[in-house]
Each structure stands twice: as structure tokens, then as C-alpha cells.
C-alpha positions in Angstrom: -21.4 -1.8 -47.3 -18.4 -0.5 -45.3 -15.6 -0.8 -47.9 -15.5 2.0 -50.5 -13.1 2.4 -53.4 -11.2 5.6 -54.0 -13.8 7.1 -56.4 -16.6 6.4 -54.0 -14.7 8.0 -51.1 -14.0 11.0 -53.3 -17.8 11.4 -54.1 -18.6 10.9 -50.4 -16.2 13.7 -49.4 -17.8 16.0 -51.9 -21.3 15.1 -50.8 -20.3 15.7 -47.1 -18.9 19.1 -47.9 -22.0 20.2 -49.8 -24.5 18.6 -47.3 -22.7 20.5 -44.5 -22.8 23.8 -46.4 -26.3 23.6 -47.9 -28.1 20.8 -46.0 -29.4 17.5 -47.4 -32.5 19.0 -49.0 -30.5 22.0 -50.4 -28.0 19.8 -52.2 -28.9 18.0 -55.5 -27.2 15.0 -57.1 -26.4 17.3 -59.9 -24.6 19.6 -57.5 -22.5 16.7 -56.2 -21.7 15.5 -59.7 -20.6 19.0 -60.8 -18.4 19.5 -57.7 -16.8 16.0 -58.1 -16.3 16.5 -61.8 -18.2 13.4 -62.7 -21.5 12.6 -64.5 -24.7 11.9 -62.5 -24.8 8.4 -63.8 -21.7 7.5 -61.8 -23.4 8.5 -58.6 -26.4 6.4 -59.6 -24.1 3.5 -60.4 -22.2 3.6 -57.1 -25.0 4.6 -54.7 -28.4 4.4 -56.5 -29.9 7.6 -55.0 -29.1 10.6 -52.8 -30.7 8.8 -49.8 -28.4 5.8 -50.4 -25.5 8.1 -50.8 -26.3 9.6 -47.3 -26.5 6.0 -45.9 -23.1 5.3 -47.3 -21.7 8.6 -45.9 -23.0 7.8 -42.5 -21.5 4.3 -42.6 -18.2 5.6 -43.9 -18.0 8.2 -41.1 -18.7 5.8 -38.2 -16.5 3.0 -39.7 -13.6 5.4 -39.6 -14.2 5.9 -35.9 -14.3 2.1 -35.5 -10.8 1.7 -37.0 -9.4 4.4 -34.7 -11.0 2.8 -31.7 -9.6 -0.6 -32.6 -6.1 0.9 -32.7 -6.7 2.7 -29.4 -7.8 -0.5 -27.7 -4.6 -2.3 -28.7 -2.3 0.4 -27.5 -0.2 -0.1 -24.3 -2.2 2.4 -22.2 -4.0 2.3 -18.9 -7.8 2.2 -19.0 -7.9 5.8 -17.8 -5.6 6.9 -20.6 -7.7 5.0 -23.1 -10.9 6.7 -21.9 -9.2 10.1 -22.2 -8.0 9.3 -25.7 -11.4 8.0 -26.7 -13.0 11.2 -25.7 -10.4 13.3 -27.5 -11.2 11.1 -30.6 -14.9 11.6 -30.3 -14.7 15.4 -29.9 -12.0 15.9 -32.6 -14.1 13.9 -35.2 -17.3 15.6 -34.3 -15.9 19.1 -34.2 -14.1 18.7 -37.5 -17.4 18.6 -39.3 -20.1 19.5 -36.8 -22.5 20.5 -39.6 -22.5 17.0 -41.1 -23.1 15.3 -37.8 -26.0 17.6 -37.1 -27.5 16.6 -40.5 -27.0 12.9 -39.8 -28.7 13.1 -36.4 -31.5 15.3 -37.8 -32.2 12.7 -40.5 -32.2 9.9 -38.0 -34.6 11.6 -35.6 -36.9 13.3 -38.1 -37.5 10.1 -40.2 -38.3 12.4 -43.2 -36.8 9.9 -45.6 -36.8 6.1 -46.0 -33.2 5.5 -45.0 -32.0 2.1 -43.9 -30.0 2.6 -40.7 -29.4 -1.1 -40.0 -25.8 -1.1 -41.1 -25.3 2.2 -39.3 -26.6 0.7 -36.1 -24.5 -2.4 -36.5 -21.3 -0.3 -36.7 -22.4 1.7 -33.7 -23.0 -1.5 -31.7 -19.5 -2.7 -32.7 -18.0 0.7 -31.5 -20.0 0.4 -28.3 -18.5 -3.1 -27.7 -15.0 -1.7 -28.1 -15.9 0.9 -25.4 -17.3 -1.9 -23.2 -14.0 -3.8 -23.6 -12.0 -0.8 -22.4 -14.3 -0.4 -19.4 -14.3 -4.1 -18.5 -10.5 -3.9 -18.6 -10.6 -1.1 -16.1 -13.1 -3.1 -14.0 -10.9 -6.2 -14.0 -8.1 -4.1 -12.7 -10.3 -2.7 -9.9 -10.1 0.9 -11.4 -13.7 1.3 -12.4 -16.9 0.4 -10.5 -19.1 -2.4 -11.7 -22.5 -0.7 -12.2 -21.8 1.3 -15.3 -24.4 1.9 -18.1 -21.9 1.8 -20.9 -24.6 2.6 -23.6 -25.1 6.0 -22.0 -21.5 7.1 -22.2 -21.4 8.2 -25.9 -24.6 10.3 -25.6 -23.1 11.9 -22.5 -20.0 12.9 -24.4 -21.8 14.0 -27.6 -24.7 15.6 -25.8 -22.4 17.9 -23.8 -20.5 18.8 -27.0 -23.6 19.6 -29.0 -25.2 21.7 -26.2 -22.0 23.7 -26.2 -21.9 24.0 -30.0 -25.6 24.9 -30.3 -25.2 27.7 -27.7 -22.1 29.1 -29.3 -23.0 32.8 -28.9 -23.6 32.3 -25.2 -20.4 30.5 -24.4 -18.4 32.7 -26.7 -19.6 35.6 -24.6 -19.1 33.8 -21.2 -15.6 32.7 -22.0 -14.5 35.7 -24.1 -14.0 33.6 -27.3 -13.7 36.3 -29.9 -12.8 34.2 -33.0 -13.6 30.8 -34.5 -10.1 29.7 -33.6 -10.6 30.8 -30.0 -13.8 28.7 -29.9 -12.2 25.6 -31.4 -9.2 25.8 -29.1 -11.6 26.0 -26.1 -13.4 22.9 -27.4 -10.2 20.9 -27.7 -8.8 22.0 -24.3 -11.2 23.1 -21.6 -14.4 21.4 -22.9 -12.6 18.2 -23.7 -11.0 18.2 -20.3 -14.4 18.8 -18.6 -16.0 15.9 -20.5 -13.0 13.6 -19.6 -13.4 14.5 -15.9 -17.1 13.9 -16.1 -16.9 10.5 -17.7 -14.1 9.3 -15.3 -16.1 10.5 -12.4 -19.0 8.2 -13.6 -16.5 5.3 -13.9 -15.2 5.6 -10.4 -18.3 6.8 -8.5 -19.9 4.1 -6.3 -23.6 4.7 -5.9 
């Protein structure tokens, strides 16, 4: 399921907020219902269980990225500009709710719960195909080299971001980032620029 009505989206937004603040295990269906001002039966009706709600939340998150990537691909930009914009898009979305993305990836890797990730993987594959289309466009124009492992580009982007985020005290000290605003500004400027240069170097480096 990738299409949600307004009430479902409202419930998902509340669940995302609470999961980010208290973790998946630390948030009950009752907590979500209370925060959303609905009864528990409505959550059961729409999603079935807390695990199914998490599945829907994951799909909703990554489907939103798909729509933005589709729009980006159609824009009248050079392949280099599309790659830069794509990286900005990735970092902006992840940094907006880093806690939620950490929960999602923890649930995926830990396999603590019986969660069906088939639809999630289908959307990720679709997003990867859109990235492949951008890179093939650059290759057709002679801008990018041919031997590119496209599937490793998203983890390169996100891995760099998460390493920076997980070592926040270290980098705040190294770069004199005194406030949360300082840290976020650095993410959106210097860190994003560094990742853009790294990815573009991979796209043009002949090995």
C-alpha cells in the first residue's frame, strides 16, 4: 500500500513523532491514539497492528522521496546538476528526522520483529532505477564513466551522513559547532558539498 488517505497520513505523522522521541518499543498504540485524538480501534482498522503501522510509515517515507526524484528527473537540468540536487534531497529528508531513519534501519537490520519489507524494497528499487536513469543520461552525454556501481551510491551518501551524525560531539568540537542550528547548517552546507564532490568524483573517475 502506497496511497494513504488524510486520516492515515495524520496517524502516520503522529506515530513518526512518537517513534522518534521514544523509540518503537517505547511507544504504544494507545500513545499514538491519544496523541492523534482517535480511538485505538481506528489504528487497528487502518493498519492492523503497530508493526503494520511501521511498515506503512516506512513506505510512506520512501514513496515521498520517489515523487521528488521523479520531478527532479524531468527538470531541465544537466546530469551534474541533477546529482547535486538529488544529494541535497537525500540529506534534507534524512536530517529532517534523523531519529526516525535510525529506527527504520535498526528494525531492518535487527530483525526483531516480523515486518514485511517487500513493498519497501520495491519502492527502493524504483528509486534506484530513477538514479540509474540520471547516471545513464550523463553517460550518454559522455560526462560520466561507464563502470559505475549505481547501487552503492545511496549507501555512500547516507553512510557518510550517519557517520557524521553518530559522531556529533566529535565533529561539533572539531568544527566549533556550538548549537543545534550550527550543526544543522554545517550539514546542509559543508557536509552536503563534501558528499556532492565525493559522488561526482566517483562518476568521472576512470579506474
